[in-house]
GUMIMAR-229073 format. One record per atom (N, C-alpha, C, O): residue in three letters; x, y, z. Coordinates in pm, whole numbers, padded with zeros to 5 digits, always signed. Example, Ala and Ser with C-alpha at 12.3 -4.5 7.8 and 13.67 -1.06 7.14 Angstrom:
BEGIN
ALA+01319-00569+00780;ALA+01230-00450+00780;ALA+01320-00330+00780;ALA+01424-00332+00846;SER+01285-00225+00708;SER+01367-00106+00714;SER+01290+00003+00787;SER+01341+00114+00804;
END
This chain:
BEGIN
MET+06089+02728+00640;MET+06143+02596+00666;MET+06141+02570+00816;MET+06199+02647+00893;ILE+06075+02464+00856;ILE+06070+02423+00996;ILE+06140+02290+01008;ILE+06109+02196+00934;VAL+06235+02279+01100;VAL+06302+02152+01128;VAL+06268+02116+01272;VAL+06288+02195+01364;GLN+06217+01994+01290;GLN+06177+01948+01423;GLN+06191+01798+01432;GLN+06214+01729+01332;ARG+06176+01747+01553;ARG+06180+01601+01572;ARG+06063+01538+01497;ARG+05952+01591+01496;ALA+06091+01425+01435;ALA+05986+01351+01364;ALA+05885+01297+01463;ALA+05918+01264+01577;GLN+05761+01289+01419;GLN+05650+01239+01499;GLN+05587+01118+01428;GLN+05607+01100+01308;PRO+05513+01035+01502;PRO+05448+00919+01437;PRO+05362+00958+01316;PRO+05351+00880+01221;ALA+05302+01075+01318;ALA+05220+01118+01204;ALA+05305+01141+01078;ALA+05250+01149+00968;ASP+05437+01151+01093;ASP+05528+01175+00980;ASP+05572+01048+00911;ASP+05636+01054+00806;LEU+05539+00930+00967;LEU+05600+00805+00920;LEU+05584+00779+00770;LEU+05682+00745+00704;ALA+05465+00794+00716;ALA+05444+00764+00573;ALA+05527+00857+00486;ALA+05595+00812+00393;ASP+05521+00987+00514;ASP+05598+01083+00435;ASP+05748+01065+00454;ASP+05825+01079+00360;LEU+05789+01033+00575;LEU+05930+01012+00605;LEU+05985+00893+00525;LEU+06092+00903+00465;ALA+05912+00784+00524;ALA+05955+00666+00448;ALA+05957+00696+00298;ALA+06047+00649+00228;ALA+05862+00772+00250;ALA+05858+00807+00107;ALA+05978+00894+00069;ALA+06041+00872-00034;VAL+06009+00993+00153;VAL+06125+01080+00126;VAL+06254+00998+00134;VAL+06344+01017+00052;ALA+06263+00908+00231;ALA+06382+00825+00244;ALA+06402+00737+00121;ALA+06514+00724+00071;ALA+06295+00678+00072;ALA+06304+00591-00046;ALA+06341+00671-00171;ALA+06413+00622-00258;ALA+06293+00795-00178;ALA+06323+00879-00295;ALA+06464+00936-00292;ALA+06523+00961-00397;THR+06519+00956-00173;THR+06649+01024-00163;THR+06768+00931-00145;THR+06878+00966-00186;PHE+06749+00814-00085;PHE+06863+00726-00060;PHE+06943+00695-00186;PHE+07066+00697-00182;PRO+06877+00665-00300;PRO+06956+00633-00420;PRO+07050+00745-00463;PRO+07149+00718-00532;LEU+07023+00868-00424;LEU+07110+00981-00462;LEU+07249+00968-00402;LEU+07345+01022-00457;ALA+07261+00899-00290;ALA+07390+00885-00222;ALA+07469+00765-00271;ALA+07585+00747-00232;CYS+07408+00684-00355;CYS+07473+00560-00398;CYS+07558+00584-00522;CYS+07522+00663-00609;PRO+07672+00515-00530;PRO+07757+00531-00648;PRO+07693+00465-00770;PRO+07605+00380-00756;PRO+07736+00504-00889;PRO+07678+00446-01011;PRO+07691+00294-01018;PRO+07612+00228-01085;SER+07791+00239-00950;SER+07811+00094-00954;SER+07712+00016-00869;SER+07700-00106-00884;ALA+07640+00084-00781;ALA+07541+00016-00695;ALA+07425-00034-00781;ALA+07373+00039-00865;THR+07385-00159-00760;THR+07277-00214-00840;THR+07141-00170-00784;THR+07127-00140-00665;GLU+07043-00167-00872;GLU+06907-00134-00829;GLU+06858-00233-00723;GLU+06787-00195-00631;GLN+06896-00360-00737;GLN+06854-00462-00642;GLN+06913-00434-00503;GLN+06843-00447-00403;ASN+07041-00397-00497;ASN+07103-00369-00368;ASN+07044-00243-00303;ASN+07025-00239-00182;ILE+07015-00143-00384;ILE+06953-00021-00332;ILE+06814-00053-00280;ILE+06777-00010-00170;ALA+06736-00127-00358;ALA+06600-00163-00316;ALA+06602-00248-00189;ALA+06518-00230-00101;ALA+06698-00339-00178;ALA+06708-00423-00058;ALA+06737-00338+00064;ALA+06680-00360+00171;PHE+06825-00240+00050;PHE+06857-00152+00163;PHE+06734-00071+00204;PHE+06704-00059+00322;ILE+06664-00016+00106;ILE+06544+00063+00136;ILE+06440-00024+00206;ILE+06384+00017+00307;ASP+06414-00143+00153;ASP+06315-00232+00214;ASP+06351-00268+00358;ASP+06265-00272+00446;GLU+06479-00293+00382;GLU+06523-00337+00514;GLU+06535-00224+00615;GLU+06512-00245+00735;ASN+06572-00103+00570;ASN+06608+00004+00663;ASN+06524+00130+00658;ASN+06530+00211+00751;LEU+06446+00151+00553;LEU+06379+00280+00536;LEU+06227+00270+00520;LEU+06166+00358+00460;SER+06168+00165+00571;SER+06023+00147+00564;SER+05954+00224+00678;SER+06020+00271+00771;GLU+05823+00237+00667;GLU+05747+00300+00777;GLU+05769+00226+00908;GLU+05788+00288+01012;ALA+05768+00093+00902;ALA+05787+00013+01023;ALA+05923+00040+01087;ALA+05933+00055+01208;ARG+06027+00048+01003;ARG+06160+00076+01058;ARG+06168+00216+01117;ARG+06226+00235+01224;PHE+06109+00315+01049;PHE+06110+00450+01104;PHE+06030+00457+01235;PHE+06065+00534+01324;SER+05926+00377+01247;SER+05852+00371+01373;SER+05944+00322+01484;SER+05943+00375+01595;GLU+06025+00220+01454;GLU+06124+00171+01551;GLU+06227+00279+01583;GLU+06264+00296+01700;TYR+06273+00350+01482;TYR+06374+00454+01504;TYR+06320+00564+01596;TYR+06391+00613+01684;LEU+06194+00603+01574;LEU+06135+00709+01657;LEU+06122+00665+01802;LEU+06133+00747+01893;ALA+06100+00537+01825;ALA+06084+00484+01961;ALA+06217+00456+02029;ALA+06220+00432+02150;ASP+06326+00458+01955;ASP+06459+00425+02007;ASP+06521+00547+02075;ASP+06547+00647+02008;PRO+06545+00542+02207;PRO+06604+00657+02275;PRO+06748+00685+02233;PRO+06802+00790+02266;GLY+06809+00593+02161;GLY+06945+00613+02111;GLY+06951+00682+01976;GLY+07059+00697+01918;ARG+06835+00725+01927;ARG+06829+00792+01795;ARG+06754+00923+01806;ARG+06664+00940+01887;ILE+06795+01015+01721;ILE+06725+01142+01703;ILE+06690+01151+01555;ILE+06780+01149+01471;VAL+06561+01161+01524;VAL+06517+01173+01385;VAL+06454+01311+01369;VAL+06359+01346+01440;LEU+06507+01388+01275;LEU+06459+01522+01248;LEU+06398+01527+01108;LEU+06441+01455+01018;VAL+06296+01611+01091;VAL+06236+01631+00959;VAL+06231+01780+00928;VAL+06211+01864+01016;ALA+06249+01811+00800;ALA+06237+01948+00750;ALA+06103+01957+00678;ALA+06075+01880+00586;HIS+06020+02053+00720;HIS+05888+02075+00658;HIS+05892+02206+00580;HIS+05944+02307+00628;ASP+05833+02203+00457;ASP+05828+02325+00376;ASP+05715+02321+00275;ASP+05749+02328+00157;PRO+05588+02312+00303;PRO+05527+02274+00429;PRO+05525+02123+00449;PRO+05510+02077+00563;SER+05539+02044+00340;SER+05545+01898+00357;SER+05690+01858+00387;SER+05780+01942+00380;ILE+05711+01732+00421;ILE+05846+01688+00452;ILE+05931+01691+00325;ILE+05898+01627+00225;THR+06040+01766+00332;THR+06130+01780+00218;THR+06265+01714+00243;THR+06344+01697+00150;GLY+06290+01676+00368;GLY+06416+01612+00401;GLY+06415+01562+00544;GLY+06323+01591+00621;TYR+06519+01487+00578;TYR+06526+01434+00714;TYR+06672+01407+00750;TYR+06759+01400+00663;ALA+06696+01392+00879;ALA+06828+01354+00931;ALA+06807+01257+01046;ALA+06707+01262+01116;MET+06904+01167+01063;MET+06898+01074+01175;MET+07035+01067+01242;MET+07137+01042+01177;LEU+07035+01089+01372;LEU+07154+01076+01455;LEU+07142+00949+01538;LEU+07033+00915+01585;ILE+07255+00880+01556;ILE+07259+00760+01639;ILE+07369+00777+01742;ILE+07483+00807+01707;HIS+07335+00760+01869;HIS+07433+00773+01977;HIS+07539+00665+01966;HIS+07508+00547+01949;GLY+07666+00706+01975;GLY+07775+00611+01988;GLY+07855+00587+01863;GLY+07835+00650+01759;VAL+07946+00492+01877;VAL+08037+00450+01771;VAL+08028+00297+01765;VAL+08041+00232+01869;PRO+08006+00239+01648;PRO+07991+00093+01640;PRO+08122+00020+01668;PRO+08229+00081+01670;ASP+08112-00110+01689;ASP+08230-00194+01711;ASP+08296-00228+01577;ASP+08320-00345+01547;ASP+08323-00126+01501;ASP+08391-00139+01372;ASP+08529-00078+01391;ASP+08540+00041+01422;SER+08635-00158+01374;SER+08769-00108+01406;SER+08807+00014+01324;SER+08878+00102+01374;ASP+08762+00022+01199;ASP+08793+00139+01117;ASP+08728+00265+01173;ASP+08791+00370+01178;VAL+08603+00253+01214;VAL+08533+00369+01271;VAL+08591+00404+01408;VAL+08608+00521+01441;GLN+08622+00303+01488;GLN+08682+00326+01620;GLN+08811+00406+01607;GLN+08836+00497+01686;GLN+08893+00373+01508;GLN+09019+00445+01486;GLN+08995+00588+01440;GLN+09067+00679+01480;ALA+08895+00608+01356;ALA+08870+00740+01297;ALA+08801+00835+01394;ALA+08827+00955+01391;VAL+08715+00783+01480;VAL+08636+00866+01571;VAL+08694+00849+01711;VAL+08666+00751+01780;THR+08775+00945+01752;THR+08847+00932+01878;THR+08782+01007+01993;THR+08806+00973+02109;GLN+08701+01108+01964;GLN+08635+01182+02073;GLN+08509+01110+02116;GLN+08437+01054+02034;ARG+08482+01113+02246;ARG+08361+01053+02302;ARG+08302+01149+02403;ARG+08379+01223+02464;PRO+08174+01152+02424;PRO+08074+01078+02347;PRO+08061+01132+02204;PRO+08090+01249+02177;ALA+08017+01044+02115;ALA+08003+01078+01973;ALA+07864+01039+01926;ALA+07801+00948+01979;LEU+07818+01110+01825;LEU+07691+01078+01758;LEU+07720+01057+01611;LEU+07795+01133+01550;GLU+07659+00954+01554;GLU+07670+00931+01410;GLU+07559+01004+01338;GLU+07442+00990+01373;LEU+07595+01083+01238;LEU+07495+01138+01147;LEU+07473+01030+01042;LEU+07539+01027+00938;SER+07379+00942+01072;SER+07354+00823+00990;SER+07292+00860+00856;SER+07324+00799+00753;LYS+07204+00958+00856;LYS+07134+00997+00735;LYS+07103+01146+00738;LYS+07064+01199+00842;ILE+07120+01211+00625;ILE+07072+01347+00605;ILE+07047+01362+00455;ILE+07140+01362+00375;TYR+06921+01373+00420;TYR+06880+01375+00280;TYR+06771+01479+00258;TYR+06689+01504+00346;VAL+06773+01539+00140;VAL+06671+01635+00098;VAL+06625+01595-00042;VAL+06706+01555-00126;LEU+06495+01607-00066;LEU+06442+01576-00198;LEU+06514+01658-00305;LEU+06539+01777-00284;PRO+06549+01597-00419;PRO+06624+01671-00521;PRO+06552+01796-00572;PRO+06617+01892-00612;THR+06420+01794-00571;THR+06345+01913-00615;THR+06359+02029-00518;THR+06321+02142-00550;ARG+06413+02003-00399;ARG+06430+02106-00296;ARG+06576+02145-00275;ARG+06606+02228-00189;HIS+06667+02086-00352;HIS+06808+02121-00339;HIS+06827+02269-00369;HIS+06761+02324-00458;GLY+06916+02332-00296;GLY+06948+02472-00319;GLY+06852+02570-00255;GLY+06862+02690-00280;ARG+06761+02523-00173;ARG+06661+02611-00110;ARG+06679+02624+00041;ARG+06593+02681+00108;GLY+06788+02574+00094;GLY+06817+02592+00236;GLY+06775+02479+00327;GLY+06802+02484+00447;ALA+06709+02377+00274;ALA+06663+02268+00361;ALA+06780+02191+00420;ALA+06779+02159+00539;ALA+06882+02161+00339;ALA+06997+02086+00390;ALA+07071+02167+00497;ALA+07112+02112+00599;ALA+07088+02295+00473;ALA+07157+02381+00572;ALA+07077+02387+00702;ALA+07134+02382+00810;ALA+06945+02399+00691;ALA+06860+02404+00811;ALA+06865+02271+00886;ALA+06872+02269+01009;LEU+06861+02159+00813;LEU+06871+02028+00876;LEU+07005+02010+00946;LEU+07011+01960+01058;MET+07113+02052+00880;MET+07246+02037+00940;MET+07258+02124+01065;MET+07312+02079+01166;ALA+07209+02246+01059;ALA+07216+02335+01177;ALA+07142+02273+01295;ALA+07193+02275+01407;GLU+07024+02220+01271;GLU+06946+02160+01380;GLU+07010+02030+01427;GLU+07006+01998+01546;THR+07069+01954+01334;THR+07138+01831+01370;THR+07254+01861+01465;THR+07269+01795+01568;LEU+07334+01960+01431;LEU+07449+01995+01515;LEU+07404+02051+01649;LEU+07468+02027+01751;ARG+07294+02127+01649;ARG+07240+02180+01775;ARG+07192+02065+01864;ARG+07222+02062+01983;ALA+07117+01971+01805;ALA+07066+01856+01883;ALA+07182+01771+01935;ALA+07176+01720+02047;ALA+07286+01755+01854;ALA+07401+01675+01897;ALA+07471+01742+02015;ALA+07506+01676+02113;ALA+07492+01872+02005;ALA+07556+01945+02115;ALA+07471+01939+02240;ALA+07522+01921+02351;GLU+07340+01955+02223;GLU+07247+01951+02337;GLU+07249+01815+02405;GLU+07225+01805+02526;SER+07276+01710+02329;SER+07278+01574+02386;SER+07406+01546+02465;SER+07417+01444+02532;GLY+07503+01637+02457;GLY+07628+01620+02529;GLY+07740+01558+02447;GLY+07847+01531+02500;ALA+07717+01535+02319;ALA+07821+01477+02234;ALA+07937+01574+02218;ALA+07919+01696+02222;ARG+08056+01520+02201;ARG+08176+01601+02176;ARG+08206+01611+02027;ARG+08279+01699+01984;CYS+08148+01517+01948;CYS+08168+01523+01803;CYS+08053+01451+01733;CYS+07980+01373+01793;VAL+08040+01481+01605;VAL+07947+01411+01516;VAL+08032+01348+01407;VAL+08125+01410+01355;TRP+08001+01223+01373;TRP+08074+01156+01265;TRP+07975+01099+01165;TRP+07857+01082+01195;LEU+08024+01069+01045;LEU+07940+01013+00941;LEU+08026+00933+00845;LEU+08148+00947+00840;GLY+07959+00849+00768;GLY+08022+00779+00657;GLY+07961+00832+00528;GLY+07840+00847+00518;VAL+08045+00861+00431;VAL+07998+00911+00301;VAL+08073+00835+00192;VAL+08195+00818+00199;ASN+07999+00791+00091;ASN+08060+00715-00017;ASN+08173+00796-00079;ASN+08161+00916-00101;GLN+08283+00728-00106;GLN+08401+00795-00159;GLN+08376+00858-00297;GLN+08451+00946-00338;GLU+08273+00812-00367;GLU+08240+00870-00498;GLU+08139+00984-00488;GLU+08111+01049-00589;ASN+08083+01010-00371;ASN+07980+01113-00354;ASN+08046+01248-00322;ASN+08045+01293-00208;VAL+08103+01309-00424;VAL+08179+01432-00407;VAL+08087+01547-00363;VAL+08128+01630-00282;ARG+07967+01551-00414;ARG+07874+01659-00377;ARG+07849+01657-00226;ARG+07856+01762-00161;ALA+07819+01540-00170;ALA+07796+01531-00026;ALA+07923+01565+00052;ALA+07916+01632+00155;GLN+08037+01519+00004;GLN+08163+01550+00072;GLN+08185+01702+00080;GLN+08230+01753+00183;ARG+08155+01772-00028;ARG+08169+01920-00027;ARG+08076+01982+00077;ARG+08116+02072+00149;PHE+07952+01933+00084;PHE+07856+01985+00181;PHE+07906+01961+00323;PHE+07901+02052+00407;TYR+07954+01841+00351;TYR+08003+01811+00486;TYR+08126+01894+00520;TYR+08138+01944+00632;THR+08217+01910+00425;THR+08337+01991+00448;THR+08297+02135+00479;THR+08352+02198+00569;LYS+08201+02187+00403;LYS+08151+02324+00426;LYS+08093+02339+00566;LYS+08093+02449+00622;ASN+08045+02229+00623;ASN+07985+02232+00757;ASN+08081+02186+00867;ASN+08038+02151+00976;GLY+08211+02186+00837;GLY+08312+02162+00939;GLY+08358+02020+00958;GLY+08436+01993+01049;PHE+08314+01927+00873;PHE+08358+01787+00883;PHE+08490+01770+00807;PHE+08512+01833+00704;THR+08576+01683+00859;THR+08700+01650+00791;THR+08713+01498+00783;THR+08661+01426+00868;VAL+08783+01451+00680;VAL+08805+01307+00663;VAL+08901+01260+00771;VAL+09010+01315+00788;ALA+08859+01156+00845;ALA+08941+01103+00953;ALA+08978+00956+00929;ALA+09056+00900+01004;GLY+08922+00895+00825;GLY+08950+00755+00798;GLY+08858+00701+00690;GLY+08791+00777+00620;THR+08857+00569+00676;THR+08771+00502+00579;THR+08702+00385+00646;THR+08744+00337+00751;LYS+08593+00339+00583;LYS+08521+00221+00630;LYS+08446+00162+00512;LYS+08439+00222+00405;THR+08390+00044+00533;THR+08305-00014+00430;THR+08159-00003+00473;THR+08129+00013+00591;PHE+08070-00011+00375;PHE+07926+00000+00399;PHE+07858-00111+00320;PHE+07876-00123+00199;GLN+07780-00192+00390;GLN+07707-00302+00326;GLN+07582-00246+00260;GLN+07495-00189+00327;LEU+07573-00262+00128;LEU+07457-00216+00052;LEU+07399-00337-00019;LEU+07445-00374-00127;GLY+07297-00398+00043;GLY+07242-00521-00012;GLY+07351-00626-00013;GLY+07412-00654+00090;ALA+07375-00686-00130;ALA+07481-00786-00142;ALA+07616-00724-00173;ALA+07717-00794-00179;GLY+07619-00592-00192;GLY+07743-00524-00227;GLY+07809-00456-00109;GLY+07746-00432-00006;VAL+07937-00426-00126;VAL+08014-00354-00024;VAL+08067-00228-00090;VAL+08133-00233-00194;GLU+08038-00114-00027;GLU+08082+00016-00077;GLU+08191+00071+00013;GLU+08203+00033+00130;ASN+08272+00161-00042;ASN+08380+00224+00033;ASN+08343+00366+00070;ASN+08308+00447-00016;ASP+08351+00396+00199;ASP+08315+00526+00253;ASP+08434+00595+00316;ASP+08530+00531+00360;TYR+08427+00727+00319;TYR+08513+00805+00407;TYR+08441+00820+00539;TYR+08318+00829+00542;VAL+08515+00822+00648;VAL+08461+00859+00779;VAL+08500+01004+00798;VAL+08618+01039+00795;MET+08399+01089+00817;MET+08422+01231+00839;MET+08376+01266+00980;MET+08275+01214+01028;VAL+08448+01355+01047;VAL+08422+01389+01186;VAL+08418+01540+01200;VAL+08494+01612+01135;ARG+08328+01587+01286;ARG+08320+01729+01320;ARG+08312+01744+01471;ARG+08218+01695+01533;PRO+08411+01811+01532;PRO+08400+01836+01677;PRO+08288+01935+01704;PRO+08253+02018+01620;LEU+08232+01926+01824;LEU+08126+02021+01864;LEU+08180+02120+01965;LEU+08107+02207+02012;
END
């Protein structure tokens, strides 16, 4: 398993993995239309090209040997009062996305991605990493807790025309 920064040559595979894995994080109540709208707007090749060019983002990919998962860190804390209250340490990085193909679950890709994510965050000078996770996604919550994250608050997440409820989890570095 190799985890490294994503490159422009990864864009097609990265977008395909993102489209295949994003629905796994959505609660059963999320509609297919809202999930598809989010994928179209945020997880296309064009959007990933923008993310790779953005100095405020770190995009990592796990290769085994093809891309089996990815993670995206975003510098800072948004102007969302719920997140501002939950994330008190600065500088902070948001773990915006960390996904592994379901056929690769249990093979160490998620652990390798998380280890590299935390290393990259610490190297960037962040004092903590924070994330939002759907309140119904117990599997992801267990993974984050195992990796040192704790619930620090709640926030909402716009998914297409729907609004989902997330926990804000924080991990000091």
